[in-house]
C-alpha positions in Angstrom: -25.2 10.6 54.3 -23.8 14.0 55.2 -21.2 12.3 57.4 -20.2 10.0 54.5 -19.8 12.9 52.1 -17.6 14.8 54.7 -15.5 11.7 55.2 -15.0 11.3 51.4 -14.0 15.0 51.2 -11.4 14.6 54.0 -10.0 11.6 52.2 -9.7 13.4 48.9 -8.1 16.5 50.6 -5.6 14.3 52.4 -4.7 12.5 49.2 -4.0 15.9 47.6 -1.9 17.1 50.5 0.2 13.9 50.5 0.8 14.4 46.8 1.8 18.1 47.3 4.3 17.1 50.0 5.9 14.2 48.2 6.4 16.1 45.0 7.1 12.9 43.1 6.0 13.1 39.5 4.2 10.0 38.2 5.1 9.1 34.6 3.0 10.5 31.8 2.9 10.7 28.1 1.6 13.6 26.0 1.6 14.6 22.4 3.2 17.9 21.3 1.8 20.4 18.9 2.8 18.3 15.9 1.3 15.2 17.6 4.7 13.6 18.3 4.7 11.6 21.5 6.7 12.4 24.6 7.1 10.3 27.7 8.5 11.9 30.9 10.4 8.8 32.1 12.0 8.4 28.7 14.4 11.1 29.8 15.9 9.0 32.6 19.4 9.6 31.3 19.2 13.4 31.6 20.1 15.0 35.0 16.8 16.9 35.0 13.7 17.7 33.1 12.4 21.3 32.9 8.7 21.9 32.2 7.6 25.5 31.5 3.9 26.0 31.8 2.6 27.9 28.8 -0.6 29.4 27.4 -1.3 31.0 24.1 -1.3 34.8 24.4 0.6 35.0 27.7 3.0 37.9 27.4 5.1 36.6 30.4 5.8 33.4 28.5 6.6 35.1 25.2 9.1 37.5 26.9 10.8 34.6 28.8 11.3 32.4 25.8 14.7 34.0 24.9 15.9 33.5 28.5 14.8 29.8 28.4 16.7 29.4 25.1 19.9 30.8 26.7 19.5 28.4 29.6 19.0 25.5 27.3 22.2 26.5 25.4 24.0 26.3 28.7 22.5 23.1 30.2 21.0 21.3 27.2 23.6 18.5 27.2 22.3 17.4 30.7 18.8 18.7 30.8 15.6 18.2 28.8 13.5 21.3 28.2 9.8 21.2 27.2 6.8 23.5 27.4 3.4 22.2 28.6 0.0 23.7 27.8 -3.0 22.7 30.0 -5.3 25.6 29.1 -8.8 24.8 28.1 -9.1 27.3 25.2 -5.9 26.2 23.3 -6.0 23.5 20.6 -3.3 21.7 18.7 -4.0 24.1 15.7 -3.9 27.3 17.7 -0.8 26.1 19.6 0.9 25.5 16.2 0.0 29.0 15.2 1.5 30.4 18.4 4.6 28.3 17.8 5.0 29.6 14.3 4.3 33.2 15.1 6.8 33.4 17.9 9.5 31.0 16.6 9.1 28.6 19.6 11.6 25.8 19.1 10.6 23.8 22.2 8.1 20.9 22.0 4.8 22.1 23.5 3.1 19.2 25.3 -0.6 19.4 25.0 -2.4 18.4 28.2 -5.8 18.1 26.6 -7.3 16.3 29.5 -5.7 18.7 32.1 -4.9 15.6 34.1 -1.2 16.3 34.2 -1.7 20.0 35.1 -4.1 19.0 37.9 -1.7 16.4 39.3 1.3 18.8 39.2 -0.8 21.6 40.7 -0.3 24.1 37.9 -1.6 27.6 38.7 -0.2 30.0 36.2 1.6 30.0 32.9 5.3 31.2 33.1 6.0 28.8 36.0 8.8 26.3 35.5 9.3 23.0 37.2 12.6 21.3 37.6 12.3 17.5 38.0 15.3 15.6 39.3 15.4 12.3 37.3 17.2 10.4 40.0 13.9 10.1 42.0 11.5 12.0 39.7 10.8 14.7 42.4 10.1 18.4 41.8 13.1 20.2 43.2 12.2 23.6 42.1 9.1 25.4 40.9 8.7 29.1 40.3 9.8 31.8 37.8 12.7 31.5 35.4 14.3 34.7 36.8 13.3 38.1 38.1 13.6 39.9 34.7 9.9 39.8 33.8 6.9 40.8 35.9 3.4 42.1 35.3 3.7 45.1 32.9 7.4 45.3 33.8 10.6 43.9 32.5 14.3 44.8 32.6 17.1 44.1 30.2 19.0 41.8 32.5 18.0 39.5 35.4 19.4 40.1 38.8 18.3 36.7 40.1 18.5 33.6 37.8 16.5 31.1 39.8 16.2 28.4 37.2 20.0 28.6 36.4 20.8 28.3 40.1 18.4 25.3 40.5 19.8 23.4 37.5 23.4 24.1 38.7 22.5 22.6 42.1 20.9 19.5 40.6 23.8 18.8 38.3 26.2 19.2 41.2 24.1 16.9 43.3 23.2 19.6 45.8 19.8 20.7 47.2 18.2 23.7 45.7 18.5 26.6 48.1 14.9 27.8 47.8 12.8 25.1 46.0 9.6 27.2 45.7 8.9 30.7 44.6 5.9 32.6 43.3 5.8 32.8 39.5 4.2 35.6 37.4 1.9 34.6 34.6 -1.7 34.1 33.4 -4.0 32.1 35.6 -5.1 28.7 34.1 -8.6 27.6 34.6 -8.9 24.0 36.0 -12.6 23.5 36.5 -12.3 19.9 37.6 -10.4 21.0 40.7 -13.6 22.3 42.1 -15.3 19.0 41.3 -13.5 16.6 43.5 -16.7 15.7 45.4 -18.4 15.1 42.1 -15.6 12.7 41.1 -16.5 10.6 44.1 -20.0 10.4 42.7 -19.1 9.1 39.3 -21.1 6.0 38.8 -19.2 2.8 38.4 -22.1 0.9 37.0 -23.5 3.6 34.7 -20.2 5.2 33.6 -17.0 3.4 34.4 -18.0 -0.2 33.5 -19.4 0.8 30.1 -16.2 2.5 29.2 -14.2 -0.6 30.1 -16.6 -2.8 28.2 -16.3 -0.7 25.1 -12.5 -0.1 25.1 -10.9 -2.9 27.2 -12.9 -6.0 27.7 -12.2 -7.4 24.2 -8.7 -8.3 25.5 -9.3 -8.4 29.3 -11.8 -11.3 29.6 -11.4 -14.9 30.7 -9.2 -16.7 28.2 -8.3 -13.4 26.5 -4.9 -12.0 25.6 -5.1 -9.6 28.6 -3.1 -10.8 31.6 -6.2 -10.3 33.9 -9.9 -10.3 33.2 -12.3 -7.4 33.9 -15.0 -9.5 35.5 -16.1 -7.5 38.5 -15.8 -4.2 40.4 -13.4 -5.9 42.8 -11.0 -6.7 40.0 -11.2 -3.1 38.7 -10.7 -1.6 42.2 -7.6 -3.8 42.8 -6.0 -2.8 39.5 -7.1 0.8 39.7 -3.6 2.2 40.3 -2.3 0.3 37.4 -5.2 1.4 35.2 -4.4 5.0 36.1 -0.7 4.6 35.2 -1.3 3.0 31.8 -4.0 5.6 30.9 -1.7 8.5 31.8 1.2 7.0 29.8 -1.1 5.9 27.0 0.1 2.3 27.0 -3.4 1.1 27.2 -5.5 0.8 25.2 -2.8 0.1 22.6 -4.3 2.4 20.1 -2.6 5.8 19.5 -3.9 7.6 16.5 -4.0 11.3 15.6 -7.8 11.8 15.7 -7.5 15.2 13.9 -7.0 13.4 10.6 -9.1 10.9 8.7 -11.7 9.0 10.8 -10.7 5.4 11.4 -13.4 2.7 11.4 -13.8 0.9 14.7 -11.2 3.0 16.5 -10.4 1.6 19.9 -8.6 4.4 21.8 -10.0 6.3 24.7 -11.5 9.7 24.1 -10.3 12.7 26.0 -13.4 12.6 28.2 -13.1 8.9 28.8 -9.5 9.3 30.0 -10.5 12.2 32.3 -13.4 10.2 33.7 -11.4 7.1 34.4 -8.5 8.9 36.1 -10.7 11.2 38.1 -12.8 8.2 39.4 -9.6 6.3 40.4 -8.1 9.4 42.1 -11.4 9.7 44.0 -10.8 6.3 45.4 -12.6 4.1 42.8 -15.9 4.3 44.6 -18.4 1.5 44.0 -21.6 3.4 44.3 -25.1 1.9 43.8 -26.5 -0.3 41.1 -25.6 -3.6 39.5 -22.1 -4.5 38.3 -22.2 -4.9 34.5 -18.9 -6.7 34.4 -20.3 -9.7 36.2 -21.9 -10.5 32.9 -18.6 -10.7 31.1 -18.2 -14.3 29.7 -15.1 -16.2 28.7 -14.1 -15.8 25.1 -16.1 -18.2 23.0 -14.7 -20.0 20.0 -17.2 -19.5 17.3 -17.3 -18.0 13.8 -18.9 -14.5 14.2 -19.5 -14.3 10.4 -21.4 -17.6 10.2 -20.4 -20.9 8.7 -17.1 -20.5 6.7 -16.6 -21.8 3.2 -13.1 -23.1 4.1 -11.4 -23.6 7.4 -7.7 -24.4 7.7 -5.7 -25.1 10.8 -2.1 -23.9 11.4 0.6 -26.3 12.6 0.7 -26.8 16.3 3.1 -24.5 18.1 4.2 -24.9 21.7 4.3 -21.6 23.5 6.9 -21.6 26.3 5.9 -20.3 29.8 8.3 -17.4 29.7 10.7 -15.5 27.5 10.7 -13.7 24.2 9.3 -15.7 21.3 10.5 -15.0 17.8 7.8 -14.4 15.2 6.6 -17.7 13.6 6.0 -18.1 9.9 4.0 -21.3 9.4 2.7 -22.3 6.0 -0.4 -24.4 5.3 -1.0 -26.2 2.0 -3.9 -24.5 0.1 -6.4 -27.4 -0.3 -8.4 -25.6 -3.0 -8.3 -27.0 -6.6 -10.0 -24.0 -8.1 -9.6 -20.2 -7.9 -11.9 -18.4 -5.4 -12.8 -14.8 -4.6 -12.5 -14.1 -0.9 -15.0 -11.7 0.6 -14.1 -12.0 4.3 -11.6 -13.7 6.7 -11.9 -14.7 10.3 -9.3 -16.1 12.7 -9.9 -18.2 15.8 -6.8 -18.5 18.0 -6.2 -21.9 19.6 -4.7 -20.4 22.7 -6.1 -16.9 23.0 -3.9 -15.9 25.9 -0.8 -16.5 23.8 -1.8 -15.2 20.3 -0.9 -11.6 20.2 -1.5 -11.0 16.4 -1.7 -13.0 13.2 -1.2 -11.8 9.6 -2.5 -13.9 6.8 -1.7 -14.1 3.1 -1.3 -16.6 0.2 1.2 -17.5 -2.4 0.7 -19.3 -5.7 3.9 -21.4 -5.2 5.3 -23.2 -2.2 7.9 -21.1 -0.4 10.4 -23.0 1.8 11.1 -22.0 5.3 13.9 -19.4 5.5 14.5 -15.8 4.8 12.2 -15.8 1.8 9.3 -17.1 4.0 9.5 -14.0 6.2 7.5 -11.7 3.9 5.5 -14.4 2.1 2.4 -13.3 4.0 2.4 -10.1 2.0 2.5 -11.6 -1.5 -1.3 -11.8 -1.5 -2.3 -10.3 1.8 -5.7 -11.2 3.3 -6.0 -9.6 6.8 -4.4 -9.1 10.1 -5.9 -10.4 13.4 -5.6 -8.7 16.8 -7.8 -9.2 19.9 -11.0 -7.3 19.2 -10.4 -7.5 15.4 -11.0 -11.2 14.7 -12.7 -10.7 11.4 -12.3 -8.5 8.3 -15.2 -8.1 5.8 -13.9 -6.6 2.6 -15.4 -3.4 1.3 -18.7 -3.9 -0.5 -18.3 -5.1 -4.0 -14.6 -6.1 -3.6 -12.7 -9.3 -3.1 -9.3 -10.8 -3.1 -8.5 -13.5 -5.7 -6.9 -16.6 -4.2 -5.5 -19.0 -6.8 -5.7 -22.8 -6.5 -2.8 -24.5 -4.9 0.2 -22.9 -3.3 0.2 -22.1 0.3 -1.6 -20.0 3.0 1.0 -18.1 5.0 0.8 -16.8 8.5 3.0 -14.4 10.6 2.2 -15.1 14.2 3.3 -13.1 17.2 3.1 -15.2 20.4 3.5 -13.8 24.0 4.4 -16.0 26.9 1.9 -15.7 29.8 3.3 -17.8 32.6 2.6 -21.4 31.6 3.4 -23.6 28.6 0.6 -23.9 26.1 -0.1 -25.3 22.6 -1.7 -23.2 19.9 -3.4 -24.4 16.8 -5.1 -21.4 15.3 -7.8 -21.8 12.7 -8.4 -19.5 9.7 -11.8 -19.2 8.1 -12.3 -17.9 4.5 -15.6 -16.7 3.1 -16.1 -16.8 -0.7 -18.1 -14.7 -3.1 -20.6 -16.8 -5.1 -19.4 -15.0 -8.3 -16.6 -12.6 -9.1 -17.1 -9.3 -7.3 -17.3 -6.1 -9.2 -13.9 -4.9 -8.1 -10.6 -6.6 -7.2 -9.2 -5.5 -3.9 -5.5 -5.0 -4.2 -2.7 -4.7 -1.7 0.5 -2.8 -2.3 3.4 -1.7 -0.1 5.2 1.6 0.2 8.6 0.4 1.0 12.1 1.8 1.7 15.0 -0.6 1.2 17.9 1.7 1.7 17.8 2.1 5.5 20.8 3.3 7.4 19.8 4.2 10.9 22.8 5.7 12.7 23.8 4.3 16.1 22.5 6.2 19.1 20.2 8.5 17.2 16.9 9.0 18.9 14.8 10.4 16.0 15.8 9.2 12.5 13.2 9.6 9.8 12.9 7.6 6.6 10.2 7.9 3.9 9.2 6.5 0.6 6.2 6.7 -1.8 4.0 4.9 -4.2 2.7 6.9 -7.2 -0.7 5.9 -8.6 -0.7 5.7 -12.4 -4.5 6.1 -12.5 -7.3 7.1 -10.2 -7.6 4.8 -7.2 -9.6 4.4 -4.0 -7.7 3.7 -0.7 -9.5 1.6 1.9 -7.1 0.8 4.7 -3.5 1.3 5.8 -1.0 -1.0 7.6 2.2 0.5 8.9 5.0 -1.8 9.9 8.4 -1.4 11.5 10.4 -3.3 14.1 11.7 -2.6 17.6 13.2 0.8 16.8 10.1 2.2 15.1 8.4 4.8 17.3 6.2 6.9 15.0 4.7 6.4 11.6 2.4 8.2 9.2 0.8 8.2 5.7 0.2 11.4 3.7 -1.2 11.9 0.2 0.8 14.2 -2.1 -1.5 15.4 -4.8 -0.4 16.4 -8.3 -1.1 20.1 -7.6 1.4 20.1 -4.7 -1.2 19.8 -1.9 -0.4 17.5 0.9 -3.3 15.8 2.7 -2.3 14.0 6.0 -4.1 10.7 6.1 -2.9 8.7 9.2 -0.5 9.5 12.0 0.4 7.0 14.7 2.4 9.1 17.2 3.4 6.1 19.3 4.0 3.1 17.1 4.5 -0.2 19.0 5.9 -3.2 17.3 3.9 -5.4 19.7 0.6 -4.3 18.2 0.2 -4.7 14.4 -2.9 -2.7 13.6 -4.7 -2.3 10.3 -6.4 1.1 10.1 -9.5 1.0 7.9 -10.7 4.4 6.7 -14.3 5.2 7.8 -14.6 6.9 4.4 -12.5 5.4 1.5 -10.3 8.0 -0.1 -10.3 8.7 -3.8 -7.0 9.8 -5.2 -6.3 11.0 -8.8 -3.7 9.7 -11.2 -0.3 11.1 -10.3 -1.1 11.2 -6.6 1.6 9.8 -4.3 0.9 7.8 -1.1 3.9 8.8 1.1 4.8 6.6 4.1 7.3 7.8 6.7 8.5 6.3 10.0 10.7 7.6 12.8 13.2 5.3 14.5 14.7 5.5 17.9 18.1 3.8 17.9 19.2 5.2 21.2 19.8 3.4 24.5 16.8 5.2 25.9 14.6 3.0 23.8 14.2 0.0 26.1 13.0 -2.2 23.1 16.2 -1.5 21.2 18.3 -4.7 20.6 21.6 -2.8 20.1 22.0 1.0 20.3 25.6 0.8 19.0 24.8 -0.6 15.6 24.0 1.1 12.3 20.7 -0.6 11.4 20.0 -1.7 7.8 16.9 -2.9 6.1 16.1 -6.5 7.1 13.2 -8.9 7.6 14.4 -10.0 11.0 13.3 -7.9 14.0 16.8 -6.9 15.0 17.0 -5.1 11.6 14.4 -2.5 10.5 11.8 -2.0 7.9 10.0 1.0 6.3 6.8 -0.8 5.3 3.5 0.8 4.6 0.9 -1.6 3.3 -2.4 -0.5 2.0 -5.6 -2.0 0.5 -7.0 -0.2 -2.5 -8.7 -0.7 -5.9 -8.4 1.0 -9.3 -11.4 3.3 -9.7 -11.8 2.6 -13.4 -11.1 -1.1 -13.4 -13.3 -4.1 -12.6 -12.6 -7.8 -11.9 -13.9 -8.6 -15.4 -12.1 -5.7 -17.2 -9.0 -5.1 -15.1 -6.8 -2.1 -15.8 -4.0 -3.3 -13.6 -0.5 -3.1 -15.1 1.7 -5.4 -13.0 5.0 -4.1 -14.5 4.1 -0.5 -13.8 3.0 -1.6 -10.3 6.5 -3.0 -9.7 8.3 0.0 -11.2 6.2 2.4 -9.1 7.2 0.6 -5.9 10.8 0.4 -7.0 11.0 4.2 -7.8 9.2 5.2 -4.6 11.6 3.1 -2.5 14.8 4.7 -4.0 13.9 8.2 -5.1 15.3 10.0 -2.0 14.6 13.5 -3.3 11.1 12.7 -4.6 12.1 14.1 -8.0 10.4 11.3 -9.9 13.7 10.1 -11.4 16.6 8.0 -10.2 20.0 9.6 -10.3 23.1 7.4 -10.2 23.5 8.0 -6.5 20.0 6.7 -5.9 20.3 3.6 -8.0 21.2 0.2 -6.5 24.7 -0.9 -7.4 23.5 -3.4 -10.0 21.9 -0.6 -12.0 24.3 2.2 -11.1 27.4 0.5 -12.5 26.2 -0.1 -16.1 24.5 3.3 -16.1 27.7 5.2 -15.2 29.7 3.2 -17.7 27.4 4.2 -20.5 25.8 0.8 -21.1 22.3 2.3 -20.6 22.9 5.5 -22.5 20.3 4.5 -25.1 17.6 4.4 -22.4 18.3 7.9 -21.0 16.2 9.4 -23.8 16.3 13.0 -22.5 20.0 12.8 -21.5 19.4 14.2 -18.0 21.8 11.6 -16.4 18.9 9.9 -14.7 16.2 7.4 -15.4 12.5 8.2 -15.4 9.8 5.5 -14.9 9.1 5.2 -18.6 12.9 5.0 -19.4 13.4 2.4 -16.7 10.4 0.5 -18.1 11.9 0.4 -21.6 15.2 -0.9 -20.0 13.3 -3.5 -18.0 11.4 -4.7 -21.1 14.6 -4.9 -23.1 16.3 -6.8 -20.3 13.5 -9.3 -20.0 13.5 -9.9 -23.8 17.3 -10.5 -23.7 16.9 -13.0 -20.9 14.1 -14.8 -22.7 16.2 -14.9 -25.9 19.2 -16.4 -24.0 17.0 -19.0 -22.3 15.5 -20.0 -25.7 19.0 -20.4 -27.1 20.3 -22.3 -24.1 22.9 -19.6 -23.4 23.5 -18.7 -19.7 21.7 -15.5 -18.5 23.7 -12.4 -18.1 24.6 -11.4 -14.5 24.5 -7.7 -15.2 22.8 -5.3 -17.5 23.8 -5.2 -21.2 
C-alpha cells in the first residue's frame, strides 16, 4: 500500500511539474465582484491578457493600482487587464467594499474555488501574469515594476517590467526575463497540501452522487446529453472534458447568482462540488473501492411522473435532421376541450429525447395562423417551459391557469441535431382542478420594444419595467433573449426607492430557456416595479452572434433581439371568484414600462411611438394632458385609450371606416 501511495505522489508531482514548464493556461470563466461573467478565451482578439493577483488589504496592490492604470492607458487597445482574487477570506461583498473604497476600476475576478489560483500557481498578491493569446502561454510573471516593495516605495520606477513584457509581446518578440520575484501578501492555498488526499476522494461515495444529482438528468441513455453517465469507465474517459466544462461553467447549464433569492430546484454545482470534481480529476480520476452507483442509471422512461393526466395532446410530427442548426419550431394543436378548465399542473414527454432541447407551452382563445404572429403565441396564456430535468410544473398551491374551450395549444420547440435523423412527436399532459382554485395564476411580461443594439458593441444594456397597481405575489421568472443576450437580471424597485435584487443570471445562454421558481414567493406592494434588464454582446468575439456589423432591432426571429422578462404572479387581494384584475391597466402598465426610458412614470414625446408622438406634438391630444407637463401619465393615457376605443366602436356601429390615426 505504501508503494502505491508513493507512486500516486510521484504521478501528481510530475503532473504539476509538466504544468509549470508548459505554462499554457487552460480556459476558465469567473464572476467579478458584480457577478458579471468573464471567460479568458473570449479575449482571443487581444494581443495579451494581464492578470494581477489581488487580495483585500494588501498595501502593495493598493499602491500599484495607479501604475497599472497608466499601463492600461498605454496598452489598453491591444491588451485586456483584469484583477483576480483567490484569497479565502475575501467575499464578493468585501471585494465590492474594497473596490469602492479605493476606486478600483478593473474587474476583479473572484476565484471562490481557488482552482484557477492553484492551477496558475499563485503565491502572492501583487504578482502580474502576461498571457500571450496566440498560444495562451504565460510569457511573463512577476512584479509590475520596481517602484514598490515591502515598506518601501519611490516616486518613479527605474525598471518597468510589465511595460517591457507587453511591448515585447505586441512586437512579436520574446520577453527578455519571463519570471521575476514579486512582492506582496502570501495567499493561503490549503488544498495544495492535500494532493495526496485528492487521490483518496471516493468515486463511489462522493463523485458519483454529485454527478447523479447535477448531471445524470441529461446524461442518461436516450437523454439530451451527447453521452450517458452509466459507469466509472465513461466518467474516467470524459474526465478531461468534465474538468474543462466545469472550469468554464458551461456545464451544468445553470448560472445563477446564489447571493440573491433562493431558487427552487437549483441545478448548478456548489463551490465545494466544483472543487471536489476538479481535484479528483486532476488527481487522475482514481476509481477507489466500493460499488459503482452509475451502473444503476436506467434509460429515460416515458411515463407521466404526476400520474394519469386529465388531457394528453400530441404535437405534429417533426423530422429532426442529423446535423445542422434547426430554427425554432412553432407548432399549434387544436384544443379539443369544449369547456373551460383550470389547469393545476403540466407535464411534457418528448418523443425523441435526444433532440428536444426545450419546449414552451401556452394557449390562445383563437386560432393563430403560421407566420410572424405565431412566434409569440405561446406567451398569450403561458403554461410552462420544459427542459431536461424539469419535465413537469405543478403550480403553487391554491392557484391555477384558466384555459378556455377551443382555440389552440401552442408550442415553441428547440431541437438540436445529434448525429442521426429522427422524428419527434412530443406529448403534453394537462392536469385539472376539480373546481376553480382560490387564486388565478397570471403571467405577464416586462418587455422592451425599442431596441437598438449598436454594431460591434460588446456590452449594451437595455431595461424595462412593469409597475404593479396593487399588491401582488411573484412566484417565478423567465428571462428571454436571443443569440446576443449574455447577462440578464430582475430587480424590484419599491415605492420608497429601495432596490431589491431578485434574480441575476451572469451568463445567459439562448440554448437553455430556464424558468426560475422562487423558493419563497415574493410579496410586493402596490406601486412596486419589477425591473428586467439584459446585456447584449454584438461583437465579433461573441461566437453565437449572427452578424456583428448590424444594428440589431427588436424582433421575434433569433437574428434580431428581445428584452423579454416573463413572470408568474397573482394579485394578493383577488380570487378566482372575485377577481381584481384590470386588463386595460395591465396592458397600459406593460406599454409604459416598455417605453419609459428614464423611468419617470410618464411618456415624453421622445419616448412615444410614432403613431402617438405625431398627434401629441400637433396638439390633437392636448385635452388628455391634464397637468400640461408635455407628457402623458398612465391615467392620462388610459383616458385617451378609452376615448379612442369609444370612437372606433362608434364608427363601426355607423359603418364608417376606422381612423388610422388618433383624433
